[in-house]
C-alpha positions in Angstrom: 91.4 93.0 116.8 91.6 93.5 120.5 89.3 96.0 122.2 90.2 97.9 125.4 88.6 95.2 127.5 91.0 92.6 126.3 94.0 94.0 128.2 95.4 91.7 130.9 98.0 93.8 132.7 97.0 94.7 136.3 96.7 98.2 137.7 99.8 97.5 139.9 101.9 96.7 136.8 100.7 99.9 135.0 101.7 101.9 138.0 105.2 100.7 137.7 105.7 102.5 134.3 106.0 106.3 134.0 103.1 107.8 132.0 104.0 109.8 129.0 102.9 113.4 128.7 100.2 114.8 126.4 102.2 117.2 124.2 101.2 117.4 120.6 102.9 115.2 118.1 106.1 117.1 117.3 106.7 116.2 113.7 106.5 113.2 111.5 109.7 111.1 111.2 110.1 111.8 107.5 109.9 115.5 107.9 112.5 115.4 110.7 114.8 113.2 108.7 114.6 115.5 105.6 115.1 118.6 107.6 118.2 117.1 109.1 119.6 116.5 105.6 118.6 120.0 104.5 116.7 118.4 101.6 113.6 120.7 101.6 111.7 122.5 98.9 110.9 126.2 98.8 108.0 125.8 101.2 110.0 123.8 103.7 108.6 120.4 102.8 110.8 117.3 102.3 111.8 116.3 98.8 112.7 112.6 99.5 111.1 109.8 101.5 113.5 108.3 104.1 113.3 104.5 104.0 112.6 103.2 107.5 114.8 100.2 108.4 112.0 97.7 109.0 114.2 94.5 108.7 114.1 93.9 112.4 110.3 94.4 112.5 109.6 91.7 110.0 112.6 89.5 110.9 113.4 90.2 114.6 116.0 88.3 116.5 114.1 88.8 119.8 110.4 89.5 120.6 108.7 90.4 123.9 105.0 89.7 124.3 103.7 92.0 126.9 100.5 90.7 128.5 101.2 87.1 127.4 98.7 84.5 128.6 98.2 80.7 128.5 94.8 80.7 130.2 92.4 79.0 127.9 89.4 81.1 126.7 91.3 84.4 127.0 91.9 86.3 123.7 95.5 86.9 124.7 96.1 83.2 124.9 95.3 82.5 121.3 97.4 85.5 120.2 100.4 84.4 122.4 100.2 80.9 120.9 100.3 82.3 117.3 103.2 84.6 118.1 105.2 81.7 119.6 104.6 79.7 116.3 105.6 82.8 114.2 108.7 83.4 116.2 109.8 79.8 115.7 109.3 80.2 111.9 111.4 83.4 111.7 114.0 82.2 114.1 113.3 84.8 116.8 113.7 84.3 120.6 110.4 85.0 122.3 110.0 86.3 125.9 106.6 86.4 127.6 106.1 89.4 129.9 103.5 89.6 132.6 103.8 91.0 136.2 101.9 88.1 137.9 102.9 85.0 136.0 106.0 82.9 136.4 105.6 81.2 133.1 103.5 81.1 129.9 103.3 78.0 127.8 106.3 76.6 129.7 108.4 79.7 129.0 109.8 81.8 131.9 107.8 85.0 132.2 109.5 88.3 133.1 107.6 90.9 135.1 108.6 93.8 132.8 110.7 94.5 129.7 113.4 95.9 131.9 113.9 92.4 133.4 114.5 90.6 130.1 118.0 89.1 129.6 118.5 91.1 126.4 117.4 94.1 124.4 114.5 93.0 122.2 113.8 94.2 118.6 110.0 93.9 118.8 107.5 94.3 121.6 103.9 93.1 121.0 101.5 94.9 123.3 98.5 92.8 124.4 97.2 95.5 126.7 94.1 97.6 126.7 96.0 100.9 126.9 99.5 100.9 125.3 100.3 104.5 126.3 101.7 103.8 129.8 104.0 101.1 128.4 105.7 103.3 125.8 108.3 105.0 128.0 109.4 101.7 129.5 109.9 100.3 126.1 112.0 103.4 125.2 114.1 103.0 128.3 114.7 99.4 127.3 115.7 100.6 123.8 113.1 98.5 122.0 113.2 99.2 118.3 109.6 98.4 117.3 106.2 97.9 119.0 102.8 96.6 117.9 99.6 97.8 119.6 96.5 95.8 119.0 94.2 97.8 121.3 91.2 99.6 119.7 89.2 102.5 121.0 91.3 105.3 119.4 90.7 107.6 116.5 88.2 105.1 115.0 85.8 105.9 117.8 85.5 109.7 117.6 86.9 112.8 119.2 87.8 111.3 122.5 89.6 108.4 120.9 91.4 110.7 118.5 92.7 112.7 121.5 93.9 109.5 123.1 95.6 108.5 119.8 97.3 111.9 119.6 98.7 111.4 123.1 100.0 108.0 122.1 101.6 109.3 118.9 103.3 112.1 120.8 104.7 109.6 123.3 106.0 107.4 120.5 107.6 110.4 118.8 109.5 111.2 121.9 110.5 107.6 122.6 112.3 107.0 119.4 110.8 103.6 118.8 108.5 102.9 115.9 104.9 101.7 116.5 102.5 99.7 114.3 98.9 100.5 115.2 96.9 100.9 117.4 93.8 99.0 116.2 95.9 96.6 114.2 95.9 92.8 114.1 98.0 89.7 113.6 98.3 89.8 109.9 102.0 90.8 110.1 102.6 87.5 111.8 100.9 85.3 109.2 102.5 82.2 107.8 103.7 82.7 104.2 104.4 79.8 101.9 108.2 79.4 101.3 107.8 76.9 98.4 106.9 79.6 95.8 109.4 81.2 93.5 109.5 84.5 91.6 108.9 88.1 92.5 106.5 88.5 95.4 103.6 90.8 96.4 104.0 92.9 99.5 100.6 93.7 101.1 99.6 96.8 103.0 96.1 97.0 104.5 94.3 99.3 107.0 91.6 96.8 107.4 93.1 93.3 107.8 90.1 91.4 106.4 90.3 93.3 103.2 93.8 91.8 102.5 92.5 88.2 102.6 91.9 87.9 98.8 95.5 88.9 98.1 96.8 86.6 100.8 95.0 83.6 99.4 96.8 84.2 96.0 99.4 81.9 97.5 97.0 79.0 96.9 97.1 79.9 93.2 100.9 79.9 93.2 101.5 83.6 93.7 104.2 84.4 96.2 103.6 86.9 99.1 106.5 88.2 101.1 105.1 90.7 103.7 101.8 91.9 105.2 101.7 95.2 107.0 98.3 95.8 108.7 98.7 99.5 109.5 95.6 100.0 111.6 95.2 103.6 112.8 98.7 104.7 111.8 99.6 106.6 115.0 103.2 106.2 113.8 104.1 103.8 111.0 101.9 104.4 108.1 101.2 103.2 104.6 103.8 105.5 103.1 106.6 104.0 105.3 105.8 100.5 104.1 105.6 101.6 100.4 109.1 103.2 100.8 110.5 100.1 102.5 108.9 97.5 100.2 110.0 99.4 97.1 113.6 98.7 98.1 113.3 95.0 98.8 114.8 92.9 96.0 112.1 90.1 96.4 109.2 92.5 96.0 107.7 92.6 92.5 104.6 94.6 93.3 103.0 96.4 96.3 99.3 95.9 96.9 97.5 98.3 99.2 94.0 98.7 100.7 93.8 102.2 101.9 90.9 103.7 103.9 92.5 107.1 104.6 96.0 108.6 104.0 97.7 110.0 107.1 99.8 112.5 105.2 99.5 113.3 101.6 103.1 114.6 101.1 104.6 111.4 102.7 102.4 109.3 100.4 103.7 111.1 97.3 107.3 110.8 98.4 106.9 107.1 99.0 105.2 106.7 95.6 108.0 108.6 94.0 110.5 106.3 95.6 108.6 103.2 94.2 108.4 104.9 90.7 112.2 105.5 90.8 112.7 101.8 91.6 110.2 100.7 89.0 108.1 98.8 91.6 104.4 99.0 90.8 102.0 100.1 93.5 98.4 98.9 93.1 95.8 100.4 95.5 92.2 100.2 96.5 91.4 103.6 98.0 87.9 103.8 99.5 86.1 107.1 99.4 85.1 107.6 95.7 81.6 108.6 96.7 82.4 111.3 99.2 81.3 114.6 97.7 84.4 116.6 98.6 82.2 119.7 98.6 83.8 122.8 100.1 82.6 126.3 100.6 84.8 128.3 98.3 84.8 131.6 96.6 86.5 130.4 93.5 85.2 128.2 90.7 88.3 126.0 91.2 87.4 125.2 94.8 84.0 124.0 93.7 85.4 121.9 90.9 87.8 119.7 92.8 86.6 117.2 95.3 88.9 115.4 97.8 88.7 112.1 96.0 89.4 113.7 92.6 92.7 115.0 94.1 93.6 111.6 95.5 92.9 110.0 92.1 95.0 112.6 90.3 97.9 112.4 92.8 98.0 108.6 92.5 98.0 108.8 88.7 100.6 111.5 88.7 103.1 109.3 90.6 102.2 106.0 88.9 100.1 104.5 91.6 97.6 102.2 89.9 94.2 102.7 91.5 91.6 99.9 91.2 88.1 99.6 92.5 87.6 96.0 93.8 89.6 93.5 95.8 89.4 91.1 92.9 91.0 93.7 90.7 93.6 94.3 93.3 94.7 90.7 93.5 94.7 90.1 89.7 96.5 93.3 88.8 99.1 93.0 91.5 99.7 89.4 90.6 100.3 90.2 86.9 102.5 93.2 87.6 104.6 91.3 90.2 105.3 88.3 87.8 105.2 89.6 84.2 108.4 90.6 82.4 108.7 94.0 80.8 106.6 94.2 77.6 108.5 94.1 74.3 105.7 95.9 72.5 102.3 97.6 73.3 100.3 95.6 70.8 97.6 93.3 72.1 96.3 90.4 70.0 93.1 88.5 70.9 93.0 84.8 70.0 89.8 82.9 70.3 87.9 79.9 69.2 84.8 82.0 68.5 84.3 85.0 66.3 81.7 86.4 68.7 84.0 86.0 71.7 86.9 87.7 70.0 84.7 90.6 68.8 83.2 91.1 72.2 86.5 91.1 74.0 88.1 93.3 71.4 85.4 95.9 71.8 85.9 96.0 75.6 89.7 96.1 75.3 89.7 98.9 72.7 87.3 101.0 74.7 89.6 100.6 77.7 92.5 102.1 75.7 94.4 98.9 74.7 96.0 98.9 71.3 94.8 96.1 69.1 96.9 96.5 65.9 95.8 95.0 62.6 98.2 92.3 61.8 100.2 92.7 58.5 99.0 91.0 55.3 102.1 88.8 55.5 101.3 87.7 59.0 97.6 87.0 58.1 98.7 85.0 55.1 101.0 82.9 57.4 98.1 82.3 59.9 95.9 81.2 57.0 98.3 78.4 56.5 96.7 76.7 59.5 93.4 78.6 59.8 90.6 78.4 57.0 90.7 81.4 54.7 87.1 82.4 55.4 87.9 83.2 59.1 89.2 86.7 60.2 92.8 86.7 61.4 93.5 90.4 61.3 93.0 90.8 65.1 91.1 89.4 66.7 92.3 86.1 65.4 89.4 83.6 65.0 90.7 80.0 64.7 87.2 78.5 64.2 88.1 75.9 66.8 91.6 75.3 68.1 93.3 72.2 66.4 93.3 69.2 68.7 94.8 66.3 66.8 98.1 67.8 65.6 100.7 70.6 66.0 98.8 73.4 64.1 97.5 75.0 67.3 100.9 75.6 68.7 102.1 76.9 65.3 99.3 79.5 65.3 100.2 80.8 68.8 103.9 80.9 68.1 103.3 82.8 64.8 101.2 85.5 66.6 103.8 85.9 69.3 106.6 86.2 66.8 105.1 89.4 65.4 107.4 92.3 66.6 104.4 94.5 67.1 102.7 92.1 69.5 103.5 92.4 73.2 100.5 90.6 74.7 98.4 87.6 73.6 95.0 87.2 75.3 92.9 84.1 74.8 89.4 84.1 76.3 88.2 80.6 76.9 84.6 81.2 77.7 84.0 77.7 79.1 85.5 74.2 79.2 84.9 72.2 76.0 87.2 69.1 76.2 89.3 68.1 74.5 89.6 71.4 72.6 89.9 73.6 75.7 92.4 71.2 77.3 94.6 71.2 74.2 94.3 75.0 73.9 95.3 75.6 77.5 98.3 73.3 77.1 99.5 74.9 73.9 99.2 78.4 75.5 101.3 77.3 78.5 103.9 75.7 76.3 104.1 78.8 74.1 104.3 81.1 77.1 107.3 79.1 78.4 109.1 79.6 75.1 108.6 83.4 74.8 109.4 86.6 76.7 106.0 88.0 75.8 102.9 88.0 78.0 100.3 85.4 77.5 96.9 85.8 79.3 94.0 83.4 79.5 90.5 84.1 80.7 89.0 80.9 82.1 85.2 81.6 81.9 83.9 78.6 83.7 82.2 79.4 87.0 83.2 76.0 88.3 86.9 76.3 88.4 87.6 72.7 89.2 88.5 71.7 85.7 92.0 70.1 85.3 92.8 72.4 82.4 92.3 75.4 84.8 93.5 74.0 88.2 96.5 72.1 86.9 97.5 73.3 83.5 96.9 77.1 83.7 97.4 77.7 87.4 100.4 75.4 87.3 102.2 77.7 85.0 104.2 80.7 86.3 104.3 82.2 82.8 100.6 82.4 82.0 98.5 85.0 83.7 95.1 83.5 84.3 91.9 85.5 84.9 88.3 84.6 85.6 86.7 87.7 84.0 87.1 89.9 80.9 87.1 93.1 83.0 89.8 92.0 85.4 92.0 90.9 82.5 91.6 94.2 80.7 92.2 96.2 83.8 95.4 94.3 84.7 96.9 94.3 81.2 96.3 98.0 80.8 97.9 98.6 84.2 100.8 96.4 83.1 101.4 98.3 79.9 100.8 101.7 81.5 103.2 101.0 84.4 106.1 100.1 82.2 105.5 103.0 79.8 105.3 105.3 82.9 108.5 104.1 84.6 110.5 104.0 81.3 110.2 107.8 81.1 109.7 108.7 84.7 111.6 111.7 86.0 111.0 112.6 89.6 109.4 116.0 89.9 111.0 116.4 93.3 114.4 116.5 91.7 113.4 119.7 89.9 111.3 121.3 92.6 112.5 124.8 93.5 114.6 125.0 96.7 114.8 128.8 97.0 112.2 131.5 96.3 112.2 133.3 93.0 112.3 137.1 92.6 108.6 136.8 91.8 108.0 135.5 95.3 109.3 138.7 96.9 107.1 140.8 94.7 104.1 138.7 95.5 104.7 138.8 99.2 104.2 142.6 99.2 100.8 142.2 97.5 99.4 139.6 99.9 96.8 140.6 102.5 96.5 137.9 105.1 93.0 136.9 105.9 91.5 138.8 102.9 90.2 138.3 99.4 92.0 140.4 96.9 90.2 142.6 94.4 90.5 141.7 90.8 93.0 144.5 90.3 95.2 143.3 93.1 94.9 139.7 92.0 96.1 140.6 88.6 99.0 142.4 90.1 99.8 139.0 91.8 99.7 137.3 88.4 102.0 140.0 86.9 104.5 139.3 89.6 104.8 135.8 88.3 105.0 136.8 84.6 101.4 135.9 83.7 100.0 138.2 81.1 97.0 140.3 81.8 95.1 142.8 79.6 95.9 146.5 79.4 93.7 148.1 82.1 93.4 151.0 84.5 91.6 151.3 87.9 89.5 154.5 88.0 87.3 156.2 90.5 85.4 158.7 88.4 83.5 158.7 85.1 85.9 161.3 83.6 88.9 159.1 84.6 87.1 156.1 83.0 86.8 158.0 79.7 90.5 158.9 79.7 91.5 155.4 80.6 89.4 154.0 77.7 91.2 156.2 75.3 94.6 155.0 76.6 93.6 151.3 76.7 92.0 151.5 73.3 88.4 150.9 72.2 86.4 148.6 72.5 86.8 148.2 76.3 85.4 146.1 79.1 84.4 147.8 82.4 84.1 145.8 85.6 83.6 146.6 89.3 86.6 145.8 91.4 86.4 145.1 95.1 88.0 143.0 97.8 84.8 141.1 98.6 83.5 140.8 95.1 83.7 137.2 93.7 81.2 136.7 90.9 80.6 139.9 89.1 78.7 138.7 86.0 75.7 137.4 88.1 75.3 140.9 89.7 75.5 142.8 86.4 78.9 144.3 87.3 80.5 143.6 84.0 80.0 145.7 80.8 81.5 144.4 77.5 82.1 145.9 74.1 82.0 149.6 75.0 83.0 151.7 71.9 82.4 155.3 72.9 83.0 157.8 75.7 79.2 158.1 76.3 78.9 154.4 76.8 81.9 154.4 79.2 80.3 157.3 81.3 76.9 155.5 81.4 78.6 152.2 82.3 80.5 153.8 85.1 77.4 155.3 86.6 75.5 152.0 86.2 78.2 149.9 87.8 78.6 152.2 90.8 74.8 152.4 91.3 74.6 148.6 91.4 77.4 148.3 93.8 75.8 150.9 96.1 72.4 149.2 95.9 74.0 145.8 96.7 76.1 147.4 99.5 79.3 146.3 97.8 82.5 148.2 98.7 84.6 149.0 95.7 88.2 150.1 95.2 87.3 151.4 91.8 86.1 150.5 88.3 88.5 148.6 86.0 88.7 149.8 82.4 90.2 146.9 80.5 91.4 146.0 77.0 88.8 143.7 75.3 90.4 140.5 74.2 88.5 138.2 71.8 89.0 135.3 69.5 90.4 132.6 71.7 89.4 129.7 73.9 88.3 130.5 77.4 90.1 128.3 80.0 90.4 128.3 83.8 93.6 127.8 85.9 93.5 127.8 89.7 94.9 126.9 93.0 93.1 125.4 96.0 94.2 124.0 99.3 93.6 120.3 99.8 93.4 119.1 103.4 95.6 116.1 102.6 98.0 117.3 99.9 98.2 121.0 100.4 98.2 123.3 97.3 96.7 121.8 94.2 96.6 123.2 90.6 93.5 122.8 88.4 93.0 123.5 84.7 89.8 123.3 82.8 87.4 124.9 80.4 86.6 128.4 81.6 84.0 131.1 81.2 80.5 131.1 82.5 79.9 127.4 81.9 82.9 126.2 84.1 80.7 125.0 86.9 78.2 123.5 84.6 80.6 121.4 82.5 82.9 120.5 85.4 85.6 119.7 82.8 88.8 120.0 84.8 92.0 118.2 85.6 94.1 118.5 88.8 97.7 117.9 89.9 99.6 118.2 93.1 102.8 120.2 92.9 105.6 119.7 92.1 105.1 118.5 88.5 106.8 119.1 85.2 105.7 120.1 81.7 104.8 116.6 80.8 102.2 116.5 83.6 100.9 119.9 82.6 100.3 118.7 79.1 98.8 115.5 80.4 96.2 117.6 82.3 95.1 119.1 79.0 94.8 115.7 77.5 92.4 114.6 80.2 89.9 117.3 79.4 86.7 116.3 77.5 86.8 119.6 75.6 90.5 119.3 74.6 89.5 119.4 70.9 88.7 123.1 71.4 92.4 123.7 71.8 93.2 122.0 68.5 90.6 124.1 66.6 87.0 123.0 65.7 84.6 124.0 62.9 87.4 125.5 60.9 88.8 127.5 63.9 92.5 127.8 64.2 94.4 125.9 66.9 95.3 127.9 70.0 98.6 128.5 71.8 98.8 125.4 73.9 102.5 126.1 74.8 101.4 129.4 76.3 98.6 127.7 78.3 101.1 125.1 79.6 103.4 127.9 80.6 100.7 129.6 82.6 99.9 126.3 84.4 103.6 126.0 85.4 103.8 129.6 86.6 100.7 129.1 88.7 102.3 126.0 90.1 105.4 128.0 91.0 103.1 130.5 92.8 101.4 127.7 94.7 104.7 126.2 95.8 106.2 129.5 96.9 103.2 131.1 98.6 102.1 127.7 100.1 99.4 128.0 102.7 99.4 131.8 102.4 97.4 131.5 99.2 94.2 129.9 100.1 92.6 130.1 96.6 93.5 131.4 93.2 91.1 131.5 90.2 92.1 132.7 86.8 88.8 132.6 84.8 88.7 133.2 82.0 92.2 132.8 80.8 91.9 133.6 77.1 94.2 131.3 75.1 94.8 133.0 71.8 95.9 131.6 68.4 99.1 129.7 68.1 102.1 131.8 68.9 100.0 134.7 70.4 100.0 133.7 74.0 97.4 133.7 76.7 95.8 136.5 78.7 94.2 136.4 82.2 91.0 138.4 81.8 89.8 137.9 85.3 91.3 136.7 88.6 90.3 136.0 92.2 92.8 135.4 95.0 92.1 134.6 98.7 94.9 135.0 101.2 95.0 132.9 104.4 
């Protein structure tokens, strides 16, 4: 990458262009486009990702290289040379631009873009400071620009301010900018002798894309590489949206260090999911704590990376950890046909190998069905009867001298419940391993089902591996058990996901509900609501709360208890009161007027001693015999409002058993959240207990989501804890609630 010292344009040349102002970035392109179409949700956010027309970026007809050089030893010289070669490959006319040079590499050099003989599609800026050049490019109606210069947001506050000025200038100009702090990866040479669907690559750090780029040497086709750099304008989301519409792209592989805008990312992922194009991503940052100062339990449960993880899963983005997983998973998803069944069969020459792999695959969630008795009997035609062929299939040593090996493989693939055959070859053992590899390749060519091989040799120079296996476009070859399992699970999950995918943006509310108008009247900007006020907010959205009255005297408390019905719960209620139990401000199971009077005095005394301002004491219906859950809303810096559900009660922060989603989402995702909980068995009934009303719990989650969407940033936090989920058909009751208004 070029640093600021690598620019070659003179001060005189910079003085010739008009410097752009320093106004804040007006709005992202996607938001402006959506607003123009009127396609916004209830909170004014876009519902569809516009697809930028990047054809002329990747395949320009004309290119200007500003700061071009042919002086040996200068960084710009090597870059200019590479750009000339790239332009020749893509059939583009290239124009060097420099104020003091007459020619560069024998090509006539123009002093400025304005002096070029035609309007160019792409300008590559080999300058230390791209900002002064932007307006000149806009006046010349240049469509795209690439800025290599570093020294922007990656360097701290001063660099971030410089990047904000650059972004604002680009926004006003109308051109689209890649970078700054990008590199030459977009101008790499891609092999044109490879067939089949391709991988499109997006990276924020160019070096991290090298493992995927080198897949070409293994016969995997690449079509594009977008090194997004600091993303002052064009970002990862723009390229996901664009690549998902390209007919040659079979999968999109991403290396992401930080997302620029969460909403744009989800809209782009949604577009890819609609098109059925898999997106595989390494997103760094799993170890960041995501800790936030929050009044609610919900805010303490959900870290930033947990939200990113959930958002990716929600929209079908396949998140992997390593670059090796990125290349293997993307390669499989790009080239494999749709599965005909979910069943996986393991075929091995060793019972130990088959058992080991099967354990790992089953633990990862793959389905290894037991083959039918008829199928086992058929396999025993060629495999000795003392060997296990139920799945895994142990052949005791793949037949070498005749046709039996191929018969075994074909018989397994013919089973209608089998969609994937995996054969781990732990090491080369000629001639058996050579014959096995050839039979697998031949069988793969004759079937629509996926055949995977794990070649365990650390050498990798064996002919069976380099020629036979890698020479096949139908066999997916891996080097490790883990990568194979990760890729196959992603493959099956992706096709299962897209087969039933319905975009949540299509069903997102466009106009406020009557509940919203009621809720608005209850909001107190900049304040935390008391429990009583928070419950009124829940009532506005149709969420059930217990019978209760707010009282300000012991006598009124006794009257309220009679109306609510014994036994009752009494709780202090105040706007600044978050965790009442720890302070002794909750009394449970009161059964008489004397207990109510004593509880009233005790609660008010504690509040007075702790200097807590109360709006009264709540006398509440006591609700028992259910499962305590928690449902809440927090504001994520990247994605905005998020909804969390988990086990509730006093152990919520101890167990940390919660699932999160980013609105909008439908009932299927609400139910999927419950399925992710470690304690989900409690909802089904344990130790003889009855199952609870899961439908009512799902309904509360969806109503809370509606609240989050409509109130938007005005609702900083919401915490319903505990939400008592009663027996099946009896509903759910919000026993306590906390709400913070922004």
